[in-house]
C-alpha positions in Angstrom: 0.0 0.1 -0.2 1.3 3.7 -0.8 0.0 6.9 -0.5 0.8 9.8 -2.9 0.0 13.4 -2.4 -1.2 14.8 -5.7 -1.6 18.6 -6.8 -5.0 18.0 -7.4 -6.9 20.1 -5.1 -10.4 20.2 -3.7 -12.5 23.5 -2.9 -13.8 24.5 0.7 -17.3 23.6 -0.4 -16.5 20.6 -2.7 -14.8 18.1 -0.8 -17.0 15.2 -1.7 -17.5 16.0 -5.1 -13.9 16.3 -5.3 -13.2 12.7 -3.8 -16.1 11.2 -5.9 -14.8 12.8 -9.1 -11.0 11.8 -8.5 -12.0 7.9 -7.6 -14.0 8.0 -10.8 -11.2 9.2 -13.1 -8.7 7.3 -11.3 -10.5 4.0 -11.8 -10.6 4.6 -15.2 -7.0 5.5 -15.5 -5.8 2.3 -13.6 -8.6 -0.3 -15.0 -6.0 -2.1 -17.1 -3.3 -2.3 -14.1 -3.5 -4.5 -10.7 -4.1 -1.8 -8.4 -7.1 -0.3 -6.5 -7.9 3.3 -5.2 -8.3 2.3 -1.5 -9.2 6.0 -0.5 -8.5 9.7 -1.4 -8.2 12.3 1.6 -7.3 15.9 1.8 -4.4 17.7 3.3 -4.7 20.9 5.1 -3.7 22.7 1.7 -6.2 20.6 0.2 -4.2 18.7 -1.9 -5.6 15.1 -2.6 -3.6 12.4 -1.4 -4.5 8.9 -2.9 -4.1 5.5 -1.4 -3.6 2.8 -3.8 -2.7 -1.0 -3.2 -1.9 -3.9 -5.5 0.6 -5.7 -7.8 0.9 -2.5 -10.0 0.8 0.1 -7.3 4.4 1.4 -8.2 3.2 2.0 -12.0 0.2 3.9 -10.6 2.2 5.8 -8.5 4.2 7.1 -11.6 1.1 7.8 -13.4 -0.1 9.9 -10.5 2.9 12.0 -10.3 3.0 12.2 -14.2 -0.4 13.3 -14.6 -1.3 15.1 -11.5 2.1 16.2 -9.9 3.5 15.7 -6.3 5.1 17.7 -3.6 8.6 18.5 -4.5 11.5 20.0 -2.8 13.2 23.0 -4.7 16.5 21.4 -4.5 14.9 18.3 -6.4 13.9 20.6 -9.3 16.0 20.7 -12.4 16.0 23.2 -15.5 13.6 21.7 -18.1 11.5 19.7 -15.4 7.5 19.3 -16.4 5.7 20.1 -13.4 1.9 20.6 -12.8 0.5 23.5 -11.2 -2.4 26.0 -10.9 -2.6 29.9 -11.6 -3.0 31.9 -8.0 -3.7 35.5 -7.3 -4.2 36.2 -11.1 -3.6 39.9 -11.7 -2.4 40.8 -8.1 1.0 41.9 -9.6 2.4 43.0 -13.0 5.4 41.4 -13.5 3.9 38.0 -14.1 1.6 35.2 -12.9 2.2 33.0 -9.3 1.6 29.2 -9.8 1.2 27.0 -7.1 3.5 23.7 -7.9 3.5 22.2 -4.5 7.2 23.3 -4.4 8.6 23.6 -0.8 11.8 24.6 0.7 12.9 23.8 4.4 10.9 26.5 5.6 8.2 27.3 3.4 6.1 26.8 0.5 7.3 28.4 -2.9 5.0 29.8 -5.6 6.7 29.7 -8.8 6.5 32.7 -11.0 5.4 32.4 -14.8 7.5 35.8 -15.7 5.7 38.4 -17.9 8.7 38.3 -20.2 8.3 34.8 -20.8 4.4 35.2 -21.2 4.8 37.6 -24.0 7.2 35.5 -25.8 4.9 32.5 -25.7 1.7 34.4 -25.9 2.1 37.3 -27.7 5.0 37.0 -30.2 7.3 38.7 -28.0 5.2 42.0 -28.2 5.3 44.3 -25.2 2.0 43.8 -24.4 0.2 44.5 -20.6 -0.1 41.4 -18.4 -3.7 41.4 -18.2 -4.5 41.6 -22.1 -2.8 38.2 -22.1 -5.0 37.4 -18.9 -8.3 38.3 -20.5 -7.3 36.9 -24.0 -6.6 33.5 -22.9 -8.8 33.2 -19.8 -6.2 32.9 -16.7 -8.0 32.4 -13.5 -7.3 31.5 -10.2 -7.0 27.5 -9.8 -6.4 26.9 -13.6 -4.4 23.8 -14.0 -1.8 23.4 -16.5 1.6 21.9 -17.0 4.6 23.9 -16.9 8.3 23.8 -17.5 11.1 24.6 -14.9 13.4 27.3 -16.7 15.1 28.6 -13.8 15.7 28.2 -9.7 17.4 29.9 -6.9 17.6 27.9 -4.0 19.0 30.9 -2.0 16.1 33.0 -1.8 13.8 30.0 -2.5 13.0 31.5 -6.3 11.5 29.2 -9.2 10.8 30.4 -12.9 8.6 28.5 -15.2 7.0 28.8 -18.4 3.9 26.8 -20.1 5.0 23.3 -21.6 4.3 23.1 -25.2 1.4 20.5 -24.2 -0.5 23.4 -22.6 0.4 25.7 -25.2 -1.2 23.4 -27.8 -4.1 23.1 -25.2 -4.5 26.4 -25.1 -4.7 27.2 -28.7 -6.6 24.3 -29.9 -10.0 26.2 -29.7 -8.4 29.6 -30.5 -7.5 28.2 -34.0 -11.1 27.0 -34.7 -12.0 30.4 -34.0 -14.4 29.4 -30.8 -14.5 31.5 -28.1 -14.6 29.2 -24.5 -15.4 29.5 -21.0 -12.8 28.4 -18.2 -14.7 27.5 -15.0 -13.0 26.3 -11.8 -14.4 25.5 -8.6 -17.8 23.7 -9.4 -19.0 20.4 -10.7 -20.2 19.4 -14.3 -23.8 18.8 -12.7 -23.6 22.5 -11.6 -22.6 23.7 -14.9 -25.2 21.7 -16.8 -27.9 22.9 -14.2 -26.5 26.6 -14.7 -26.6 26.7 -18.5 -29.9 25.1 -18.5 -31.0 27.8 -16.0 -29.7 30.8 -18.0 -30.8 29.2 -21.6 -27.3 28.8 -22.8 -27.3 24.9 -23.0 -27.6 25.2 -26.7 -24.5 27.5 -26.9 -22.0 25.1 -25.9 -20.3 22.7 -28.1 -18.2 20.7 -25.5 -17.8 20.8 -21.8 -14.0 19.6 -21.5 -12.8 18.5 -18.0 -9.5 20.0 -16.7 -9.0 18.9 -13.4 -11.3 17.5 -10.6 -13.6 20.6 -10.8 -12.4 22.7 -13.5 -13.5 22.8 -17.0 -13.3 24.3 -20.4 -16.6 25.1 -22.2 -16.2 25.4 -25.9 -18.9 27.4 -27.3 -20.5 27.2 -30.6 -19.0 29.4 -33.7 -20.6 32.9 -33.2 -21.3 32.6 -29.5 -19.7 35.6 -27.2 -18.4 33.7 -24.2 -18.2 37.2 -22.0 -22.0 37.4 -22.5 -22.5 34.3 -20.7 -20.1 35.0 -17.7 -22.9 37.7 -15.8 -25.6 34.8 -16.0 -23.7 31.7 -15.2 -21.7 33.6 -12.5 -24.8 34.2 -10.5 -25.8 30.8 -10.6 -22.6 28.9 -10.2 -22.0 31.2 -6.9 -18.1 31.3 -5.8 -16.8 29.7 -8.9 -14.3 31.6 -10.9 -15.1 32.1 -14.6 -12.8 33.4 -17.5 -13.2 33.6 -21.2 -10.8 32.4 -24.0 -11.1 34.8 -26.8 -9.7 34.3 -30.4 -10.2 38.0 -31.3 -8.2 39.5 -28.2 -5.4 36.8 -28.9 -5.0 38.1 -32.3 -5.0 41.6 -30.8 -2.0 41.2 -28.7 0.2 40.8 -31.6 -1.3 44.2 -33.4 -0.6 46.5 -30.3 3.0 47.1 -31.2 2.3 47.1 -35.2 -0.4 50.1 -34.5 2.2 52.0 -32.3 4.8 51.8 -35.3 2.2 53.0 -37.7 1.1 56.3 -35.3 5.3 56.7 -34.9 
């Protein structure tokens, strides 16, 4: 029997839903292995701790760590490492976005930084656009989980810098390439989302409900549907859930900013 602390997180009002959802997901992932999920609990930081047992528990452990991350010491990190994390305090500072990647030092938990210069390189073709323009274009909100790559660390001072992984970039741009807007919703269940869509008369505007994490989803809209327009109505019905929008038009505008400035000069 082994216990693995993953970086999947619950929310204060949704522990039972999180446990049920994660158990279902893992049973699907482990269906061809000789292993059982014996239980799921949550740490004081709200990380999911999974107890597994069986002949293939070591394989299952590796799958858990690869797909859902785990607590790691800053000393164990290497440049180029792929790590799982989620955005936090989005928009609180202007020099980048903080990422909870489960990194620790001997004295504290450490948030990684997705720095503004890396955001511009990856998301705006290197153009000097404001951070919040990128946040609003790509729908970054608190608790959105993604995969990152470690680009630098500084043990003295406990600092880690990351950028989005190629896998995450591909995911971000998948719906945008089709010129479809999307809603990002963090902190509620699929069932509650469906009820909210029906209650707000927007069920017909959604093409796909895609699971991102335990209680995090991307709703890909039908072409021509404005995601922003649904946020107030869905937000009212979904309570504390965070909602953002991925908007292809805004992404395209990110690379136009510098060109327009040059024309004015």
